[in-house]
C-alpha positions in Angstrom: -26.6 -28.1 91.0 -28.7 -29.1 88.1 -29.7 -32.7 87.3 -27.3 -34.6 85.1 -28.3 -35.1 81.5 -29.8 -38.6 81.2 -28.1 -41.1 78.9 -30.0 -42.1 75.8 -31.5 -45.4 77.2 -32.8 -43.7 80.4 -35.2 -41.4 78.5 -37.9 -44.1 78.7 -38.4 -47.8 79.5 -37.2 -49.1 76.1 -33.8 -49.5 74.6 -32.1 -47.6 71.8 -33.1 -50.2 69.2 -36.7 -50.0 70.0 -36.8 -46.2 69.6 -34.9 -46.4 66.3 -37.5 -48.8 65.0 -40.3 -46.7 66.4 -39.0 -43.7 64.5 -38.9 -45.7 61.3 -42.5 -46.9 62.0 -44.0 -43.5 62.6 -42.2 -41.8 59.7 -43.2 -44.6 57.3 -46.8 -44.3 58.4 -46.7 -40.5 57.9 -45.3 -40.8 54.4 -47.5 -43.6 53.1 -50.7 -42.3 54.6 -50.2 -39.3 52.4 -50.6 -41.6 49.3 -54.1 -42.5 50.5 -53.2 -46.2 50.7 -55.3 -48.3 53.1 -54.0 -48.2 56.7 -54.2 -52.0 57.1 -52.0 -52.5 54.0 -49.5 -49.9 55.2 -49.2 -51.5 58.7 -48.7 -55.0 57.1 -45.9 -53.7 54.9 -44.1 -51.7 57.7 -44.4 -54.7 60.0 -42.2 -56.7 57.6 -39.7 -53.9 57.5 -39.2 -53.6 61.2 -36.4 -55.4 63.1 -37.6 -58.8 64.2 -35.5 -58.7 67.4 -37.5 -55.8 68.8 -41.0 -55.8 70.3 -42.4 -53.5 67.7 -43.6 -56.3 65.3 -45.8 -57.7 68.1 -47.1 -54.2 68.8 -48.0 -53.8 65.1 -49.8 -57.1 65.1 -52.0 -55.9 67.9 -52.5 -52.6 66.2 -53.6 -54.3 63.0 -56.2 -56.4 65.0 -57.5 -53.3 66.8 -57.6 -51.3 63.5 -59.9 -53.9 62.0 -62.1 -53.9 65.1 -62.2 -50.3 66.1 -60.9 -48.5 63.0 -58.3 -46.4 65.0 -54.6 -46.5 66.1 -55.1 -44.6 69.4 -57.1 -47.3 71.2 -54.5 -49.9 70.4 -51.7 -47.7 71.7 -53.6 -47.0 74.9 -53.8 -50.7 75.6 -50.1 -51.1 75.0 -49.0 -48.7 77.8 -46.0 -50.9 78.6 -44.7 -50.1 75.1 -46.1 -46.8 74.0 -45.9 -43.7 76.3 -49.0 -41.8 77.3 -47.8 -38.8 75.3 -47.5 -40.9 72.1 -51.1 -42.2 72.7 -52.3 -38.7 73.3 -50.8 -37.3 70.1 -52.4 -40.1 67.9 -55.7 -39.8 69.7 -55.9 -36.1 69.2 -55.0 -36.6 65.5 -57.8 -39.2 65.1 -60.4 -37.1 66.9 -63.1 -36.2 64.3 -63.8 -32.8 65.8 -60.1 -31.8 65.9 -57.9 -30.1 63.3 -54.6 -31.8 64.2 -53.3 -33.6 61.1 -52.4 -37.3 61.7 -49.3 -36.9 59.4 -48.0 -34.1 61.5 -48.7 -36.1 64.7 -46.8 -39.2 63.3 -43.9 -37.0 62.3 -43.8 -35.5 65.8 -43.5 -39.0 67.3 -40.9 -40.1 64.8 -38.6 -37.2 65.7 -39.2 -37.7 69.4 -38.2 -41.4 69.1 -35.0 -40.4 67.2 -34.2 -37.9 69.9 -34.7 -40.5 72.7 -32.3 -42.9 70.8 -29.7 -40.2 70.5 -29.9 -40.2 66.7 -31.2 -36.7 66.2 -28.1 -34.8 64.8 -26.0 -36.8 67.2 -27.3 -34.8 70.1 -27.3 -36.6 73.5 -30.9 -36.5 74.7 -31.8 -34.8 78.0 -34.9 -34.6 80.1 -34.9 -30.8 79.6 -34.8 -31.2 75.8 -37.5 -33.9 75.8 -39.9 -31.8 78.0 -39.4 -28.7 75.9 -40.0 -30.5 72.7 -43.2 -32.1 74.0 -44.5 -28.9 75.6 -43.8 -26.9 72.4 -45.8 -29.5 70.4 -48.8 -28.8 72.7 -48.3 -25.0 72.2 -47.8 -24.8 68.5 -50.6 -27.2 67.6 -53.1 -25.8 70.2 -53.7 -29.2 71.9 -55.4 -29.5 75.2 -53.0 -28.4 78.0 -54.7 -30.3 80.8 -54.7 -33.7 79.1 -51.4 -33.0 77.2 -49.4 -31.9 80.3 -50.8 -34.9 82.2 -49.6 -37.2 79.4 -46.1 -35.6 79.5 -46.0 -36.1 83.3 -46.7 -39.8 82.9 -43.7 -40.3 80.7 -41.3 -42.8 82.3 -38.4 -40.5 81.3 -39.2 -38.1 84.1 -38.6 -38.9 87.7 -40.7 -37.8 90.7 -39.4 -34.1 91.0 -40.0 -33.6 87.3 -43.5 -35.1 87.5 -44.5 -32.9 90.4 -43.3 -29.8 88.6 -44.9 -30.7 85.3 -48.3 -31.3 86.9 -48.2 -27.9 88.6 -48.0 -26.4 85.1 -51.6 -27.3 84.5 -52.7 -24.6 86.9 -50.1 -22.0 85.9 -49.9 -22.1 82.1 -51.8 -19.1 80.8 -51.5 -17.2 84.0 -47.7 -17.2 84.5 -45.3 -16.6 81.7 -43.6 -19.8 80.6 -40.2 -18.0 80.7 -40.7 -17.3 84.4 -41.8 -20.9 85.1 -38.5 -22.2 83.6 -36.4 -19.5 85.1 -37.4 -20.1 88.8 -36.5 -23.8 88.4 -33.1 -23.3 86.9 -29.6 -23.4 88.3 -29.1 -19.8 87.1 -31.9 -18.6 89.4 -30.6 -20.7 92.3 -27.1 -19.2 91.9 -28.4 -15.6 91.9 -30.6 -16.3 94.9 -27.6 -17.7 96.8 -25.5 -14.7 96.0 -28.3 -12.4 97.2 -28.5 -14.2 100.5 -32.2 -15.0 100.1 -32.0 -18.8 100.7 -31.0 -18.2 104.3 -34.0 -16.0 104.9 -36.7 -18.3 103.5 -37.3 -22.0 102.8 -34.6 -23.8 100.8 -35.1 -23.7 97.1 -36.2 -26.9 95.3 -33.6 -28.7 93.3 -33.2 -27.1 89.9 -34.6 -29.0 86.9 -33.0 -26.8 84.3 -29.3 -25.8 84.0 -27.6 -22.4 84.0 -27.9 -22.0 80.2 -31.6 -22.6 80.1 -32.1 -20.2 83.0 -30.2 -17.4 81.3 -32.2 -18.0 78.1 -35.5 -17.9 80.0 -34.5 -14.7 81.7 -33.5 -13.0 78.5 -36.9 -13.9 76.9 -39.2 -12.7 79.8 -42.2 -10.7 78.6 -41.6 -11.7 75.0 -43.5 -14.0 72.6 -43.0 -17.6 73.8 -42.0 -18.5 70.3 -38.8 -16.6 70.7 -38.1 -18.6 73.9 -38.7 -21.9 72.1 -36.5 -20.9 69.1 -33.6 -20.0 71.4 -33.9 -23.2 73.5 -34.1 -25.3 70.3 -30.9 -23.7 68.9 -29.0 -24.1 72.2 -30.2 -27.5 73.4 -30.4 -29.2 70.0 -33.8 -31.0 70.5 -35.9 -31.6 67.3 -37.8 -28.7 65.7 -41.5 -29.2 66.1 -43.1 -30.2 62.7 -45.6 -27.7 61.4 -48.5 -27.9 59.0 -47.3 -26.7 55.6 -49.4 -23.8 54.2 -50.8 -24.7 50.7 -49.4 -22.6 47.9 -52.4 -20.9 46.2 -50.6 -20.8 42.9 -50.5 -24.6 42.7 -54.3 -24.7 42.1 -54.3 -21.8 39.7 -53.8 -23.9 36.5 -56.6 -26.4 37.3 -58.9 -23.5 38.1 -58.2 -21.8 34.8 -58.7 -25.1 32.9 -62.2 -25.6 34.6 -63.2 -22.0 33.7 -62.1 -22.5 30.1 -64.3 -25.6 29.8 -67.2 -23.6 31.2 -66.6 -20.8 28.7 -66.4 -23.3 25.8 -69.7 -24.8 26.8 -71.4 -21.4 27.0 -69.9 -20.4 23.6 -71.2 -23.6 22.1 -74.8 -23.0 23.4 -74.7 -19.4 22.1 -73.6 -20.6 18.6 -76.4 -23.2 18.6 -79.0 -20.6 19.5 -77.9 -18.3 16.7 -78.1 -21.2 14.2 -81.8 -21.7 14.9 -82.2 -22.8 18.5 -80.7 -25.3 21.0 -81.5 -28.9 20.4 -82.8 -30.0 23.8 -83.0 -33.6 22.8 -79.3 -33.9 23.4 -80.0 -33.3 27.0 -82.7 -35.9 27.4 -82.1 -39.2 29.1 -84.2 -42.3 28.5 -86.4 -43.3 31.4 -85.0 -46.1 33.6 -86.0 -49.5 32.2 -87.4 -48.0 29.0 -86.2 -48.3 25.4 -83.0 -46.5 24.6 
């Protein structure tokens, strides 16, 4: 039998109210950072908006102090391990890495949707360990984040018990060599049921307890040797976990009018120079600048 779906408050060490406020915090940061407002001002405003009965205002106070000292969010979150998960810290640290290409706004949106899912507020879908793992793992895949550090961060999430942690950590050595569909399929109730009907469990060691249900196993089996994106899309539709945010591709037509305006200005300047030359020469004195400190 597969593990029971965990109730909302068991997908982490915090309560529902904390995750709802975290979702508001991360989403507000993502939206206001886009306006190029100073991060310290944004944190101060969002701190006043958060629910005072939660622990988030205290966490924001510490983040403000760390931001003034170190100039980053990730270091503060790492020191608040009792409040922020290792995966949350990993996402923000990757977004703040100077040599990386992961957008901070995308990372904050990732965390906002994850917090809503933990609280059971994402489309009124009851959160499960299966859905949480698939969402976090898909974030690593779609944004090309480091598998070794990313999977270790997922395994350290308090939402996962010991069997889950052991299996997640084995993925570090198998991802890239074994198809993800096969990895999910062999730890599903669907695989266990088929193996029991074939009589294989009596001939070998007992199978480990399934981590995924019959539905997930059938989806994984149907997507073997296909693009993993098809697997994630099917699981997202069936399990109802959040869709992973993606970087929006800029529309080239949006910059077309500004580019045309700059080129028109350049043409007008060239036409003006040509007209001056035809009238008797270009007056270079217009281009002179008085020496510094000299008479104007």
